[in-house]
C-alpha positions as CSV (number, residue, x, y, z in Angstrom):
1,M,-7.3,30.3,19.6
2,G,-7.0,26.3,19.5
3,F,-4.0,24.2,17.9
4,F,-6.4,23.0,15.0
5,D,-7.0,27.1,14.0
6,L,-3.6,27.5,13.0
7,Y,-4.1,24.9,10.3
8,R,-8.0,26.1,9.4
9,I,-8.3,28.4,5.9
10,R,-10.5,30.9,5.7
11,K,-13.3,31.2,3.6
12,P,-13.2,33.9,0.7
13,Q,-15.8,36.6,1.7
14,G,-17.6,37.3,-1.9
15,P,-18.8,34.8,-3.9
16,E,-17.1,31.5,-5.0
17,P,-15.3,31.6,-8.0
18,G,-17.6,29.3,-10.7
19,V,-20.8,30.0,-8.8
20,D,-23.4,32.6,-9.9
21,G,-26.5,32.3,-8.6
22,E,-28.1,33.7,-12.3
23,E,-26.9,30.0,-13.7
24,P,-29.5,28.0,-13.9
25,E,-28.5,23.9,-12.6
26,E,-28.0,21.4,-16.0
27,E,-30.6,19.1,-15.3
28,L,-29.8,15.3,-15.9
29,E,-30.9,13.6,-19.0
30,P,-32.3,9.7,-18.0
31,L,-30.1,7.3,-18.9
32,P,-31.1,5.0,-22.2
33,K,-32.0,1.5,-21.5
34,L,-29.8,-1.1,-22.6
35,E,-29.9,-2.3,-25.8
36,L,-28.5,-6.1,-26.4
37,S,-26.0,-4.6,-28.5
38,E,-24.3,-2.9,-25.9
39,F,-23.6,-6.4,-24.2
40,W,-20.8,-8.3,-26.1
41,P,-18.5,-5.7,-27.6
42,P,-19.1,-4.2,-24.3
43,S,-19.8,-0.6,-23.7
44,P,-18.9,1.6,-21.4
45,R,-21.5,1.7,-19.2
46,V,-21.7,-2.2,-19.2
47,R,-18.6,-2.9,-18.6
48,M,-18.9,-1.2,-15.0
49,L,-22.7,-3.2,-14.6
50,Y,-20.0,-6.5,-15.5
51,I,-17.6,-5.2,-12.9
52,G,-19.9,-4.8,-10.2
53,L,-21.5,-8.4,-10.9
54,G,-17.8,-9.8,-10.6
55,F,-17.8,-8.2,-7.2
56,F,-21.3,-9.2,-6.1
57,L,-20.1,-12.5,-7.1
58,F,-17.1,-13.2,-5.5
59,N,-18.4,-11.8,-2.6
60,L,-21.1,-14.1,-2.5
61,G,-18.8,-17.3,-2.9
62,L,-16.9,-16.3,-0.3
63,L,-19.9,-15.9,2.4
64,C,-20.8,-19.5,0.6
65,V,-18.0,-20.7,2.1
66,W,-17.7,-19.0,5.1
67,A,-21.3,-20.1,5.8
68,W,-19.6,-23.9,4.4
69,V,-16.8,-23.7,7.5
70,L,-19.2,-22.3,10.4
71,Y,-21.7,-25.3,9.4
72,T,-18.7,-27.8,9.4
73,N,-16.9,-26.5,12.4
74,T,-19.6,-26.3,14.5
75,R,-21.3,-30.0,14.1
């Protein structure tokens, strides 16, 4: 018995609660294609796309600034 055994949580011996072998798993439906009416005012799905695009553009800008600083300091 090691030090980490003191904090180990025992797993239940029976089946896990809420998981039955008889229930079929729900199949996910594909998302519908985006329509122009969803872009403004943005739907929650489009808001997440805008946030991702914002992070991408911000990081691209930082990368450009870093590349410019390296370019000007190595001449």
